[in-house]
N, C-alpha and C positions, 0 to 999 in steps of 0.2 A: 424511307430513309434507313440506310444500314447503320446499325449501332455496334459498338464494341465496348468492352469493359477493360479498365486498367486498374492496377494496384498502385497506390501511393502511400507514403508514410503519413501518419497522423499529423506530424508537425507540418508537412507540406499542405495537407488539407486545411489546417488552420490558417496558414499563410494565404492560400487561395480564397478561403472564406473572407479574409480581411480585405481582399482586393475587389470584392463584389461592389458594383455600383449601386445596387439596390438589393434588399434582403432576399427577394424571390428570384434573383438572377440564377439561372441553372449553371451547372459546371460546364456544360456544352457551350452556352453563351459566353461565359467568362473566358474559357480557353480560346474560343474563336476570336473574341475581342483582343485578347493578349497577343495571339498569333498575328492578327491583322495589324496591330500597332507596330510590329517589328518589320513589316514589309516597307521598304523604301520606295515610295512611288515617284520620287524625284531624285534619281541618282545624280551624282556630281557630273558636271560637264567637263569636257577636256580642258577648258580654260580654268575652271575652278581647281582641278587636279594640278595643273601646271603652277597655279598660284601657291598652292599648298607646298608643292615640291620646292619652289623658289624660297618660300618662307623657311622651310626646314634647312635648306642649304645655307641661308643667311644666318640662321641660328648656329649651325655647325661651324661656320667660318668666323663667328664672332662679330658679325655686322649688326647685331641686335643688342640693345641696351635694356637693362632692367630699370625700374623707376629710380632707384638710388643712383645708379651710374649716370642716368640722363640728367638728374637734378645737379649732380656734381659737374658734369660737362657744361651745363647751361648756367652754372654758378647760382643755382636756386637753393633756398633753404628747405 
């Protein structure tokens, strides 16, 4: 396995140490785990993207009510 060395600030090292799942987890294991957690293995489908876009359009056009507005419209307390 090829290895490399990086330099990080002491404050970042403390943060990384605080993210370890177990005390003996190596920095290599920790960084790999963090990097893997950021990979989206299930990207949004075209249908989901369309639904999000429709929702945003509804918000921009004022077709969406907040809780207070909805209660007033439905005459609820």
